[in-house]
C-alpha positions as CSV (number, residue, x, y, z in Angstrom):
1,X,-28.4,-9.0,-25.8
2,X,-29.3,-7.0,-22.9
3,X,-28.3,-9.5,-20.1
4,X,-25.3,-10.1,-21.9
5,X,-24.1,-7.0,-22.1
6,X,-25.3,-6.6,-18.5
7,X,-23.3,-10.0,-17.3
8,X,-20.3,-7.2,-18.9
9,X,-20.7,-4.6,-17.5
10,X,-20.9,-6.4,-14.3
11,X,-17.2,-7.7,-15.3
12,X,-16.0,-4.8,-15.1
13,X,-17.1,-3.5,-12.4
14,X,-15.4,-6.8,-10.6
15,X,-12.3,-5.7,-12.5
16,X,-12.6,-2.4,-11.7
17,X,-11.7,-1.1,-15.1
18,X,-10.9,2.3,-14.5
19,X,-7.8,1.4,-11.5
20,X,-6.5,-0.8,-14.8
21,X,-4.7,2.9,-15.9
22,X,-3.9,4.1,-12.6
23,X,-1.7,0.3,-12.3
24,X,-0.1,0.8,-15.6
25,X,0.9,4.0,-15.0
26,X,3.7,2.8,-12.4
27,X,5.4,0.2,-14.7
28,X,5.7,2.6,-17.4
29,X,6.2,5.6,-14.9
30,X,9.4,3.4,-13.4
31,X,10.7,2.4,-17.1
32,X,10.9,5.8,-18.2
33,X,12.4,6.7,-15.0
34,X,15.4,4.6,-15.7
35,X,16.1,5.4,-19.5
36,X,13.0,3.0,-21.0
37,X,15.7,0.1,-20.9
38,X,14.5,-3.7,-22.0
39,X,10.5,-4.4,-23.6
40,X,7.8,-2.1,-22.0
41,X,4.9,-4.4,-23.1
42,X,6.3,-7.0,-20.4
43,X,6.1,-4.8,-17.5
44,X,2.6,-3.9,-18.4
45,X,1.1,-6.9,-18.8
46,X,2.3,-7.8,-15.7
47,X,1.1,-5.5,-13.8
48,X,-2.2,-5.8,-16.0
49,X,-2.9,-9.1,-14.8
50,X,-1.5,-9.3,-11.3
51,X,-3.2,-5.8,-10.5
52,X,-6.5,-7.6,-11.7
53,X,-6.0,-10.7,-9.9
54,X,-5.8,-8.9,-6.9
55,X,-9.1,-6.7,-7.6
56,X,-10.9,-9.8,-8.0
57,X,-9.5,-12.6,-5.2
58,X,-10.2,-9.1,-2.9
59,X,-13.9,-9.7,-3.6
60,X,-13.4,-12.9,-3.4
61,X,-11.8,-12.9,-0.1
62,X,-14.9,-10.2,0.7
63,X,-17.8,-12.0,-0.5
64,X,-19.1,-12.1,3.1
65,X,-18.3,-8.9,4.1
66,X,-19.4,-7.8,1.1
67,X,-23.0,-9.3,1.1
68,X,-23.6,-6.5,4.6
69,X,-21.3,-3.8,3.8
70,X,-21.4,-3.3,0.1
71,X,-24.4,-4.9,-1.2
72,X,-23.9,-3.2,-4.7
73,X,-20.5,-5.0,-6.1
74,X,-21.2,-7.7,-8.6
75,X,-20.5,-10.8,-6.5
76,X,-23.2,-9.5,-3.2
77,X,-25.5,-9.1,-6.5
78,X,-25.0,-12.5,-7.4
79,X,-24.3,-11.0,-11.4
80,X,-20.9,-12.6,-11.4
81,X,-20.8,-16.0,-9.9
82,X,-18.1,-16.6,-6.9
83,X,-16.9,-19.6,-8.5
84,X,-16.5,-18.2,-11.5
85,X,-14.6,-14.9,-9.9
86,X,-12.1,-17.3,-8.0
87,X,-11.3,-18.8,-11.4
88,X,-10.8,-15.5,-13.1
89,X,-8.7,-13.8,-10.2
90,X,-6.5,-17.3,-10.2
91,X,-6.2,-17.3,-14.2
92,X,-4.8,-13.3,-13.7
93,X,-2.8,-14.2,-11.0
94,X,-0.6,-17.2,-13.0
95,X,-1.0,-14.9,-16.6
96,X,0.8,-12.5,-14.0
97,X,3.4,-14.9,-12.3
98,X,3.9,-16.4,-15.5
99,X,4.7,-12.9,-18.0
100,X,6.8,-11.6,-14.8
101,X,8.7,-14.4,-13.9
102,X,10.8,-14.0,-10.7
103,X,10.7,-10.1,-11.2
104,X,6.9,-10.6,-10.1
105,X,7.3,-12.8,-7.1
106,X,7.3,-10.1,-4.1
107,X,4.0,-8.3,-6.2
108,X,2.5,-11.9,-6.3
109,X,3.0,-12.8,-2.9
110,X,1.9,-8.9,-1.3
111,X,-0.9,-10.2,-3.1
112,X,-1.7,-13.0,-1.4
113,X,-0.7,-12.1,1.7
114,X,-2.7,-9.5,2.2
115,X,-5.9,-11.0,1.0
116,X,-5.2,-13.5,3.4
117,X,-3.1,-12.0,6.4
118,X,-2.6,-8.6,6.1
119,X,-6.4,-7.1,5.2
120,X,-7.8,-8.1,8.8
121,X,-5.2,-5.9,10.5
122,X,-5.6,-2.4,10.8
123,X,-1.8,-0.9,10.5
124,X,-0.7,-3.9,8.2
125,X,-3.4,-3.3,5.5
126,X,-2.3,0.1,4.4
127,X,1.6,-1.0,4.8
128,X,1.0,-3.8,2.3
129,X,-0.8,-2.2,0.0
130,X,1.5,0.6,0.0
131,X,4.2,-2.2,-0.7
132,X,2.3,-3.7,-3.4
133,X,1.9,-0.4,-5.2
134,X,6.1,-0.2,-4.7
135,X,6.7,-3.4,-6.2
136,X,4.3,-2.7,-9.2
137,X,6.1,0.4,-9.8
138,X,9.1,-1.3,-9.6
139,X,8.1,-4.4,-12.2
140,X,9.1,-1.3,-14.8
141,X,12.5,-0.5,-13.7
142,X,15.8,-1.7,-15.0
143,X,19.0,-0.9,-14.4
144,X,20.2,1.8,-11.9
145,X,16.9,2.4,-9.5
146,X,16.6,5.1,-7.3
147,X,14.7,4.2,-4.4
148,X,12.8,7.1,-3.6
149,X,9.5,6.7,-6.2
150,X,8.1,3.5,-5.3
151,X,8.6,5.2,-1.7
152,X,7.4,7.6,-1.9
153,X,4.3,5.7,-4.1
154,X,4.0,3.5,-1.3
155,X,3.4,6.2,1.3
156,X,0.7,8.1,-0.7
157,X,-1.0,4.5,-1.3
158,X,-0.9,3.1,2.1
159,X,-2.4,7.3,3.1
160,X,-4.7,6.5,0.8
161,X,-5.6,3.0,2.0
162,X,-6.5,4.7,5.8
163,X,-8.8,6.9,4.2
164,X,-10.4,4.0,2.2
165,X,-11.2,1.9,4.8
166,X,-13.4,4.3,6.3
167,X,-15.6,4.5,3.5
168,X,-18.1,2.1,4.6
169,X,-19.2,4.3,7.8
170,X,-18.5,7.4,6.0
171,X,-19.8,7.2,2.3
172,X,-18.6,11.3,1.3
173,X,-14.7,9.6,1.6
174,X,-15.5,7.7,-1.8
175,X,-15.2,10.8,-3.7
176,X,-11.8,11.4,-2.1
177,X,-10.7,7.6,-2.6
178,X,-11.6,8.1,-6.3
179,X,-9.8,11.2,-6.8
180,X,-6.4,10.1,-4.8
181,X,-6.4,6.8,-6.8
182,X,-7.1,8.8,-10.2
183,X,-3.9,10.9,-8.8
184,X,-2.2,8.1,-8.6
185,X,-1.3,8.6,-12.3
186,X,-0.7,12.4,-11.6
187,X,2.2,10.7,-9.0
188,X,3.9,9.1,-11.7
189,X,3.9,11.8,-14.1
190,X,5.7,14.0,-11.7
191,X,8.4,11.3,-10.9
192,X,9.2,11.4,-14.5
193,X,9.2,15.1,-15.1
194,X,11.9,15.4,-12.4
195,X,14.2,13.7,-14.9
196,X,13.5,16.5,-17.8
197,X,11.5,14.1,-19.6
198,X,7.9,16.4,-20.5
199,X,7.3,14.1,-23.5
200,X,7.6,11.4,-21.0
201,X,5.6,12.6,-18.4
202,X,3.2,13.8,-20.7
203,X,2.5,10.1,-22.2
204,X,1.9,8.8,-18.3
205,X,-0.5,11.4,-17.2
206,X,-2.4,10.4,-21.1
207,X,-3.5,7.7,-18.7
208,X,-5.8,9.7,-17.3
209,X,-8.4,10.5,-19.9
210,X,-9.7,7.2,-19.9
211,X,-9.2,6.5,-16.6
212,X,-11.4,9.8,-15.4
213,X,-14.3,8.8,-18.5
214,X,-14.4,5.2,-17.4
215,X,-14.6,6.2,-13.2
216,X,-17.9,8.0,-14.7
217,X,-19.6,5.0,-15.3
218,X,-17.8,2.4,-13.8
219,X,-17.3,2.4,-9.9
220,X,-13.4,3.0,-8.9
221,X,-13.8,0.9,-5.2
């Protein structure tokens, strides 16, 4: 039983469970910002699947590097076989594509591009991850959609990525990165608040509580 619990805990760490709440906050905010047109469940589920796919695939691509720089992660520790992680990432990725259909294609393409190419190029990595977040936000947007919220979110995440890339050499930055990741939910709530929808903004902001609680026991980076 103890070993099963340990494996489950490692799986939650591999998926970065606290971060998932920052991911689904994006399409929720986009949906509210554009008047709540259409179904909400589909973009939120698409976001959750593609975000976790990207996280898992990132660790698969970075396995050798993490063995040196982040040995505390589940794959370098040997808690989860790399082959299982590749399979899980692929299943989540295909699930996200199936759920989101054509609307999910830009985000799916950026996830593959980031892991295969962009992460190796200093200036391109933050730009690509910023674009990923902008596309994630856009999953929930329907009808007439203002461009400035996803653009601002993308710039915020690009800045966050620049800081996060220095975590290994400056471990003290991990706290800053954690706070900025949680801050994505606050930024999303702020976008909704600009429309005067205080109830919607509070709904987005409510995702901050479970994210903060889980972040105390599951690393976000």
